[in-house]
LUMVOMI-343713 format. One record per atom (N, C-alpha, C): x, y, z. Coordinates in steps of 0.05 Angstrom, whole numbers, plus 5000, padded with zeros to 4 digits. Example, Ala and Ser with C-alpha at 12.3 -4.5 7.8 and 13.67 -1.06 7.14 Angstrom:
# residues 2
526448865156524649105156526449345156525749555142527349795143525850015157
# end
This chain:
# residues 242
089768791262088168801287087068521293086568471319085468221327082568261335080768071326077968081334077768031364076668221378076468211407073668131416071768261403068868201409067668091383066467851385065167731362062267661369060467771353057667731357056567581333055267361338054267191316051367131320049767211300046867131299045367221324046067441335044767521361041867601357040167481372037267531370036067551398034267751401032867771426029867821420028267641431025367651428023967701455022067871455020367921478017467841470016767591476014167501466014167491436012267631424012167641395013867861382015168021398016868241388019768151386020868191363023768141359025268401360026568451382027968711386030668721372032068491371034568461356034368211340034968231314034368011295036867931280038067711290040267581275042567771268043567911288045668111284048367991288050168031269052967941271054868161264056968201281059168371274061368321294063768431289065968401307067268671311068768691333070168931340073068851347074968991335077768931340078769041366080768921377081969021402083069301397082369481416083269761415081669931396079569831385077869981366075670131380074970371370072470511378070570481355068470321359066470261339063870391346062470511326059870631331057670431326055670441343053170281339050970491336049970521311048170731305045470621297043470801297040770721289038770901302036370921291034271091303033370981330031971141345030871041370029070801365029370601382027770361378028970151359031370201351032570021331033869771343034169771370035169541384037969571395039069811393041869861402042269801431040569921448040869881477040369591485038469461472037969171477040469011470041869081449044268941442046368981463046769231473048669281494047869131519045269111525044368961548045168661546045168561522045968281519048968251522050468431512053368421515054168431545052868611560053468641588052168441606050368281595049068071611046468141624045568391621043068471633040668321620041068241595039068071581040467831570039167601571040167361558039267351529040967291510040067261483038067031479036167071461034466851453035966651436037566761418039366591402041966751396043966601388046466731380048566721403050966811396053166801415054667061415055867111438057667341442060267221454062467281440065067191449066867431454068367421476070167641484072967521487074867611470077567491471077567201466075767101450075566821443074066651462072966771483071466611503068566701503066766501501063866561499062866661526061566891526060567011550057467041550056166961528053267011525051566851544052766641557051166481575051766551604053466761609054266821636052467041648052267041675050767261689052367521688051067741693052468001691054968031707054967931732057367971749059767821738059267591725061467441713062467581687060667691672061367841648063068081656062268211677063768441687066668361694066968131706069568031714071267951689069967911667071367861642072268131629071568351641072568611632070568771616067968741621065968901607064769091626064769351619063469561635061869741617059869881629058170041612057070291627056270481611054570701622051770661610049870811622047070771614045971031601044070991583042771221570041471391591040271271611039171421634041071361658042371571668044471531687043471391712045071201722044371041746046471101767045571231788047371291810046471161836048271171856047571091883047171351898044671451899044271731908044871791937044871581954045371631983048371641989050071581969052871571973054171821962056671881971058172091959059072021931060172211917061172171890063471961892065272001910067571811913066571531920064571521938063571251946062271101923061071251905059971121881062070981865064471101864066670981849067970761865068270801891069470601909067870341908065170361905063470121904064369951880065070071858065869921834068669801838070369951852073169851857073169591873071169561889070969311906070269071890069269101865068268871850069868821824072068961821073568911797075368661801076668561780078268321783080368331804081568571808083568601830082468821848080768741868079368941884081169121900080269361905081669551922079969621945081169661969079769721993081169952008079770072026081070272044082270512030084570602040085770842029086570812000087370571992088070521963085670571945083270481955080870521939080070811938080370951960079771241961081571391942084171331943086071471925085471421896084871171889084271101862081571231853079571241870077071371863077471661857079071801873079572081868081172121842082971941836084571961811082671921787080771731789078971691767077071931764076172041786074472281784075872511771078472541777079972751765080272701735080472461727080772381699078272461683075972451695073472521680072472801686074172961699073473241703072073301729072273121749070873171775072973181797075273291792077273321813076173471836076673391861075873521886072873521890071473351876068473341879067673081893069572921902068872661913067272661938067472881954065972891979063072981976062273071953059473161949057672911947055072961953053172741949052472711920052272471911051772411883049272541872047172551889044672661879044672961879046873091888047073381886048473471860049673281846050973341821048973421799049873581780048273631756048173371740046273361721046073121705048673061690049873271679052473231664054573121682054773221707056773121725056172841735053572781737052872501744053872311722053672401696054672241674057772201676059172411684061972391688062672191710061172211732061572021754060971731746058971691730058271421720060571311703061771481687064071391671066471321689066971481710069071411729068571141741066071091748065270841760065670601741065070651715065570441695068470391692070070601692072970571689074270431713072970461736073970331761073970031758072369921741072169631737074469521720076269701712078569621694077569481669075769601654074569451632076469411609076269191595077569151569075669241547072969221553070969311534069169501548068869751538067269951550064870011531062469991542060070051526058970321535058870511517057970781523055270831509053170841524050470871513049671171515050171311493049571601491050771761513053271691520054571831542055072131535055372191510055972471502053572641499051172521499048772681495048272881517047373121510046773321530049173501537051473451525053773621531053773871514054674091525054974331508057474291491057974471471060274431453062974401467063474561488065974541502066174271516064074191530063973931544064273701524063073731500063173521480066073481471067573701467070373671459071973531480071473601505072873471528072173181528069573111524068672841525069972681502070072791478071372661456074372601462075672801473078572771480078872551501077072541520077272331541076972051529075072021511074671761498077071691481078271891467080671841451082971751469083071861493085271791512084871501521082371411525081871141532082670951510081971031485082770861462085870841460087171071465090171071463091370891485089970841506090870651527090270361520088970321497088470051488085769941494083970111505081270021511079569991486077969781485076069741463073369861472072170011453069770171460067670131439065170081447062870101430061270351438060770521419059570781425056870801411054770811427052070861417051671161419051171291396051171591397049571701374048271931378046772071357048272311348050372391362051872631354053972551333053372631308055072541286057872661287058172901298060773021302062572831318061472721340062972541357063572281342061572171328061971921314064171941294064172161279066272201259069072241272069172371294071672421308072872171321071071991329071971771346072071501332070271461313069771191304070671151275072570971271073370911244071470731229069770591245067970401233065270421248063070371233060470391245058670151237056970071255054869871250052270021253050369991234047770121236045569921237043769961257041369791260038869951254036869811245034169921241032169701246030169751263028069561270029369291277031569301293032669051303034668911285034969011260036568871240038969041233041268921228043569071218043169141189043369391182042869481154045469581141047569631156050069721144052269681164054669641152057169621168059469691151061369841162063769911146064970171156066870281141068070531149065970751153066370911174064171091183063271281161065171391146064371581125062671441104063371191096061871051076059070981087058970901112056370831124054471071125055571301133053871531136052971641109054271551087053371631061051571431047051171201061049470991050046571081048045271071025042471161022040571021042041070761047039370621066039570731094042070811102042470931128041171201130041571361109040371631108037371611110036171421096033271391097032271301124033771111136032770991161033471151186035771291185036771411210037071711209038371801187039072081186036772251174035072121160032572261151033072471130034172701138034372921119036972911103038772721109041172701094043272901101043073031124044973241132046373161158047372911159048772831183051372991187
# end
């Protein structure tokens, strides 16, 4: 495998608070890697730095051998980074399809007009929202808003997809569908970092995991080994019944 994403010494400080402290790891091309840790461990802050929403205090992020950590978010997006958010962010005044079309206009090879509409509906069908494009985004259930947000992320033609608890809140049937969808993205060659608390999904999707606690990386390796690590159990799993 080829290292696609390489993070070296990544640190983010907010005044006297160090949210991410000297974290280093890499992700291979086509890999689905888990980023685990208790709430407040710095996972979302790290994703925010990868996507450009936050600038690192120190350290570097390289994508495909090119440093992106000094770039603004729109340029990082053009390098092929897309994400979903722990709290869904929609454009509520637009239809479901228009939310996706908005992203199609800003990808490296923009789509407009009927081509954009056709592609938006194809992406919505892919995430389980076929024939829902004409509905208003704010009329969707929370779960369907998450599906729409994923379609919008995929519209950007990402090489690296950051999923921040995208599977949370799904019932068992929806969870299985969501896992299968992520597996299909992996099979198409997409590289994915998955922040998730649902261990069933982590085991099904991720061959390797990185674990953070209080801003620091405390474990990295094959998922089964990491989940059995006493330090991980103490910091994250608590009762040892992941």
